N, C-alpha and C positions, 0 to 999 in steps of 0.2 A: 564326112560320113557320120551318120547318126548311130549312137550306141545306146542300147536299151538296158540301163542299169536298174530299171524297175522290174525286170523279169525275175520272177521267183523260180528258182531251180531247186528241185527236190534233192537234198543231199543225204537224207537218211538212207542207210543201206549201201553207202558208197565207201565204207570204212573211214569215214571222216572223224577225226578226233573231236572236232567241234560239235558235230551233230550226233555222233554215236557213242561219245564218251559218257561218263557218269560222274557227277560232282562228288568229291570227297568220299569215293567208294560207295555211293548210294546205289540203289537198284538202277538198272538201265533207264536212261532218260530221267533220272532223279525221282522215279516213282510216278512220273506223269508222261503220258504219250505225247502231249503237246508242249513239252518243255522247250522254251525258246532260248537258244544259246547265243549270248552276246559277249563271250568271254575271250577265248584264245584268238590270237592275232592272225587270222586269215580272213579273206573276203568272200562274201557270198555272190561274187560276180564271175562270170565266165572269163577266162583269160583271152587276150586279144586274138582275133582270127588269124592274124599274120603269124602268131606263134603256133597256133594249132596247125596251120597249113605247113609250116616248116617242120614240125614234128611228124606230120603225116608223110611228107616227102622223104624224111629220113627213114621212117619205118618202111616205106615202099622199097627202099634200097635193099632191105632184107638182110643185111650183114651187120653184126654187132661185135666184131672182134676187138682186141685190145687197141687202145687209142694212143696216138703219139701226143707230144706236147700240143695243147689246144691253141694254136696260133691265132685262128680266126676269132675265137671267143675273147682272147686277151686283147686283140686289136680293137674289137667292138667295145670292150670295157674302157680302153684308153680313149677312144673317140667319144664315148658317152660322158666320161669325166670332163673332157675338154669342152664339149658342147653344152652340157647341162650345168657344170659347176666351175668352168673356167680354169680347170686344173690340167696342165700339160704334164702328164706322167711319163717318165722315161721308160721305154719298153723293158729294160732290164730290171726295173723295180717290181714288175708284176709277177706274182706267183699264183698259179691256179690252186684252189683249195676246195675241199668237198662241202664247205658251208661255213657260216660265220661262227657258230658256237664251237664246232670242232677246231676252228682256227684259233679261238681263244685258248682252248686246251693246248694246242700246238705251241702257242706263244708262251704260255705258262711253263710248259715242260722245256722249251728251248732256252728261255731267258732267266729262269729262276731254279733254285734247288729246294728240295723238301725242307720245310721249316722256315723258309724265307717268306717275306710279307708281300701280299698283293692288296692294293687299295681298291675299294669300290665306293660309289657315291649313292647310297640309298636315300629314298626308296628307289630301287632300280631292278631291272630285269633279273629275276632270281637265278638263272643259270650262271651268272657271273660268280656268285657266291658258291654255288654247288660245285662248279668245275674246279675252283681253287681248292676247296676243302677236300674234294675227292682225290686231288693230287698231292695232298699232304702239305699244302701251303697255309700260312696264317692269313686270315682275312682281317684287314684293318678298314674300318669305316670312316669315311669323310662325308657325313650326311649333308645333303643339300639343305640350304637355308631358305625358308619360305618367307617372302616379304608380302606386302599387301597385294601386289599385282602379279607376282610370279615367283618361281623358284630361282635361286642363284647358287653358284658354287661358293663354298666357304674356304677360300684359299689361305686365310690366316690359320684356320684349324688344320688344313692340309699340311702347312709348313710345320706345325707342331707334331703331327703324327708320323711324318717321315723320319726314319732313323737309319742306322747303318745296315739294317737287315731288310730294308724296303727296296724292292727291285722293280715293281711294275704297278701301273695304274690302269684299270679297265674303264674306259670312258664310253658312255652311251650318248651318241650324237647323230640325230636328234634323240632326246632323252625319252625313254620308255620306263615308267608310265606318265611322267609329269608333263610331257608335251613341249618341253623347251627346245628351241632351235638356238644353239649357242652363237653369240656374236663373234666376229673376228677378234675383237679385243679380249673377250673372255677366254677364247681359245689360246691366244698369244700369251696371256698372263699365266694360264695353266702350263703351257709348254715351257715358258721361261723358268717357272718354279721347278718343274720336274727335271728339266735339263740341267739346271744348276745343282740339283741333288742326285743326279745320276739315275733317275727313275724313267723307265721306258713307258710310253703311253701306247696302249692298244685301243684303238678307237673303233667301236662297232657302229658302222654307218649304214646299216641295212634299211633304215627308214629315210635315207637322205633325199629320196625323190618325192616324198610325201609331205610337201610343205604347203602351208596355207598362204594365200595372197598377203603381201605385205612383209613377208619374211624370206630370208635366203639362207640356204644351207652353205656353210663354208667347210670344205674338207679340213680336218685337223692338220693333215700333212701339208696342205697349202697355207693355212694360217701360220704354221710353224716357221715358214721362211727358211732362213739359214740353219735352223735347228731341226729341220725335217728328219734328220737322221735319228732322232730320238722317238719317232712316231712310226707305228705300224697301223695302217688304215685298212679296214675290212669292208669291202663293198660287195653288193649282190643285187641282181635284178629280181630276186624271188619274191620279196615283199611287195615291190611296186607293181608287179604284173601277176600276182597271185599264183606263184609257182613253187610254193613252199616245199612240196614233196618232191620236186625236181631239184633237189638241193645242189647248189652251184654258187661259187663265190670266187673272189680274187683278193689276195693280200697285196697291198702296196707297201713295199719295204725298201726305201731309198738307200739305207746304209748297207754297204756290201757285207760287212761282218755279221750284222744281225740277219741279213738275208741268207747268208750261208748257214748260220745256225738254225734258222727257221726251216730251210729246205732239208737239212740233215734230220731234223725231228720228223718231218713229213715222211721221209724215207724209213726211219726207224719204226714208225707207226704203220707203215705200208698203206699210206693214204695218198699215194701218188698215181692212182688209177682214176680214170675219168669216165663218167657216164655219158655216152653220146647223145642221148635224148635231153639230158640236162644242159649240156653245152649248146646244143642246137636251139633249145627253147630260150636260153638267156641271150645268145647271140642275136636271134631274131627279134627279141624284145628290145634290145639296145638299138639295133639297126632300123627297125621298122615300127616300133611301138609308141613313138612319141605322141602321135595324134590321139591314140586311145588313152594314154596317160593324162593328157591335158583334159580330155573329157571326164575322166575319172576324178581328177582333182576338183573340177567344177562341181560334180555331183557330191563328192565328199564334203565340200564346203557348205553346200545347201543342207546336207544332212546334219552337219555340226550346228549350223544356225537354227535349224528346226529343233534339234535336241535342246539347245540352250533356252529357246523360247518356250518349248513345251514344259520343261521342268520349272521354269520361272513361274508359269501360270498354275501348274497342277501340283507341284511339289516344291514350294519356295524354300523349304528347309534344306534342300540339297543344293550345294554350290558347285558349279562346274568350273574347275580351274581353267583360266584362259589358255586356249590351245594355239600353238604355233606350228606344230608338225605332228605327223602320224595320224592315224584314224582311231585313236584311243582316247576317250574322254576320261579324265581323272576327276572323280566326283567326291567332294567332301560331304560326308553324311553325318558328321559328328553332332550336328544340332538336333538330330533325331533322338539323341540320348540313349541309343541302343548299342549294345556290345556288338563286336564284329560277328560273333557266332549267331546272335539273335537276328542281325541284319540278313545274313546268309540264309538262315532258316526261313525268314519271312519271304525273301525273294524267291526261293525255290518253291515255297508253298503257293505263291502266286504264279509260278510257272515261268520264271525268267532266271537265267543263269549268268551272273556277272563274275568278275574276278575279284576276290577279296583282297583288299589293300595290304593286309598283313603278309601276303605272299611276297611282297617286294621289300620286306624288311623294315628297318627303322624309319619311322615317319609315315608308314602305310596304315597305321591304326586309324579306324574311322572312315576309311576311303573304300570306294569300289571303282574298278576300272571297267568301262563299257566300250565295246567295239561297235562303232556305228557304220562299218563298211558293209552295208547290206541294203537291199531294196527299201525304199521309203516306207512301204506298207509294213514290212517286218519291223523296222525301227519304231514306227508309231505304235504297233502292238506291244513291243517290248517296253517302251516308255510308259504306256498305260499300265502295264503290270508292275513296273518299277514304282510308279506313283501310288498305286494301290498298296504296295508293300511297305513303302517308306515315307509316303507323302502325307499321311494322315496323322 
């Protein structure tokens, strides 16, 4: 089946954060009616028709009362993990949750106490830090180390910062924003160290299906092998199939004791109710969306290569960090000599809105994150504006 990812769909006026928000509290649309948003991580593509059809069928039923335990969604999640990632997940390990970020908060509340330490690996998705701080935990940084070709985990530094008050590490796998897809050996080394020190790993794997050719996502819980009991893995169809506002996810918690604590915290927070449309959408995506996803991945790969070639020609001072997964380009703009604030000012003046690297914490200085999950014409226009802003 042919899929038209080149179709431009008008999103203004649809209550879209991406298209109707305003950068840094500026006037609506940043003062420009034609502001082009290439920032927040949702796609400008229509979700698969099989998902839309499943939602429509559920709506036609016309009843939306309280839901029982979502057996069909969890079964589809298990089947997807086995088919896509080679991970045979025990049925009892799966816990339905309202989303990945809420699940990180659930894990922090379930497995740590106020004042205890949570480790993050910046530059990294900023809610990791915000959720920990909002719950009265200390945030400890284990910054990624940038080599010539890619970013790596600094496990020697991690071993030094873990102490008797450290309880949890939040892992981003694949990593947002630097685009790494961690290898099995990297994950095993991380799990070994954390298990030895009694640190639980909560692995955010929401981008796990968005992998470029030549790379393979390994679930952290699978890489852990016999030490899987130290890992809580969070998975969701929402990023892969553009269902972000239909928030739905699953936590994979092999250890019975951790699972019991995790479930109790869900009940305390009254987060054990489920949205029927979200469940229907995610189940349909997992069961019937693979052909659409494969076509999407091919289109995203073409967009990524187009982006790299365009900037190399028109803005050679901007360095795109080699991407392995996600649809988010991490662009080193430090050679422009501009401050982060000046870069953002110039970008908005040219009518393009990216995500300032400082949002992701230590190591984000001098970077911009660009979402290229959009029609090629939109991307080309955005890159032209980016080049005018920072390429001269």
